[in-house]
N, C-alpha and C positions, 0 to 999 in steps of 0.2 A: 502493499500499500506505500504511496506515495504522501508526503508530506502535504503536496499543495495540493487543494482541487479545484481551484480559479470559480469555484462557486459566489467565492465571496468580494469576486474584481467588481461589481457593480454598488458595492456597498451595502449588502443584506448578508446575514446569517442567519441560521436556524437555532432555534430554540429546540430543547430535549422534548420530545411530544407535545409540541406547536408549532405556530405558524413561524413563517420567515418574518425578520425584520429589519429594519434598518441601523446598523452597528453603530449609530448612536441615540438606538432606541433605550428608555430608563433602564430596563432589565440589565441589557449589556453593560451599559455604565455601571450598576450595583457588582454583577457579577464579575466584570472586568477589574472594578478597584476590589475588589476581594482576590482576583488573581494577582495583583501589584500588591497587594499584602503579603499573599503567600510566598513570593519572588522574593519583598525585600526581609520577611522572615530568615529563609536562605541565608541570606547574608551577615543577618543576626546568626544564626548557628553555628557560619562560618568563624565568625569575629570571637565569639565569647571561648576564654578557655575554661570554660567552668561544664562541666559533663551533666550536673543535674538540669543549667540552663540551657544547653545545648537539647536535652533529650525533651524539656519541656516545648521548647520550639518545634521540634519536629512532630511533635505530638498538636499543637497548635494547626501546624501544617497540615497536616491532614483533617482535623475538625474543619478548618477552610476549605478544602475540596469538599467535603461535605457541602459547608453551606453554600459552597459557588455552584452547586449541582442543584441544590435547591431555589437558588438563585434566579436558574438557567432552567426550570422547568414551573412552567405555566397551570400545566395542570396535573392536576391531584392524582389522578386514576393514574394517569405515566408514572408518576414519582413512586408510587407506592409498586406498582409494576416492577419499575427500574431498580427500587429497593431504595431510595433515595428517603432519607426519613429528613422531620422538619427537626428544626432547632429545637430546645429539650431544656427545661428548667435544669436537671443535673449538670448538664454542660456548662450551664452559667455558673450554680454551684461550686464544681469543681474549679473555676478561674477564682470565685471568691476564696476557695479555701487556698488557694496556690496564692492570691495577694496577701492574706494573712498572713502566711508561713511565713514569706519574705521580708514581708514589709518588720517583721520580728526583729530582723538583723538590721535595720535601716535608724537612725535618727528620726524624730519628727521634723517637719517640714515649717520652715517659721515664714520663708517667704516663699515667691515663686524662685525657680533655678534656670538657668539658659543651658537650653539642650547641650550635650557637649560632653567633654571627658575621655573617655577611654574610647578608640575604633568601635568596639562592643555598644559602650552603652551610647556614644552619636548614630550607632546604625536602629539600637532600640527607639530613639525618638523619633528617627526616621519614620520606622514602624507604624508609631504611637500614631502622628500625624496624615497616615497612609488609613490607618485602622477607622480615625476621624473621619475621611471624605469617605470610605465605602459605609460608614454609617450614615451619613449624610443622604449619598445617595442610595441606599436600602430605605430610609426613612420619605424620601421623594419618590420611590416606587412604591412603597407602601399606603400611599394615599392616591394611587393611582391603581393600584388592584391589590387584593386580599392576599395577606400574607401574615405567617405568627410573627403576633409580637415579639417571640424569643429571637426571631434574624436579629432588631435591635439591641435588642438585650444585650446580646453574645456581646454584640461589636461594642457595645459602651463598656462593657466590663471586659473586654477583653484592650483595650484601649490602658483602662487601669492599669491592666496586670502588663503592660506593657513599658508604660511611666514607670511603676515600680521595679522592672527587669534592668530599666536604665540606670537608675540610682542602684538597685545592687551592684550592678557592672563597678562602677564607680568604687562604691565601698569596698568590694571586695579588692580590688586594685589599689585601692590607697589614695586614691585621687578625689581632692576635694571639688563639692558642688560649688559652681559659681552662683551667687545668689542675684538677682535681678534689683537692678536700681533703678528707680525711675531717676532718668539724664535730666539736669538741673535745666531751665528755661532760661 
């Protein structure tokens, strides 16, 4: 099978179990941003020297494939027949448990911090911002098409976890976070 099909040359793509749509359709934007987030998490996994964080990044990547498949599948019957699961509360609870565990390593925040520090921390900050965009696109899609509310909840909680992981990377490396201070006028 060739990687190229030429079917998208006119700016359309097939949804799983659904119609052909424009490549700038809200649904394509939503799952495209989830796909981009998945790729950025691959960079995070490469950059972190910590096995537990790398394993978590890979676990999240698998969950993001599931979420992307869900977002790319408008037909509930086809999703069920294809084994595509809706996001669930257990996945969100799993993210919350990991946030709580990692936050135990950190000092409480007193001010906003600037993204950066180690390469791994910076990568997690980029992942956080891509996750927020994916969340916004998913919210836009949910206004147009019925989505399980857990799709948005998952991305919201994931962005929190990615922020905490950026801080953990800096803490474990002994790199101080740079606090934001407003510029004088």
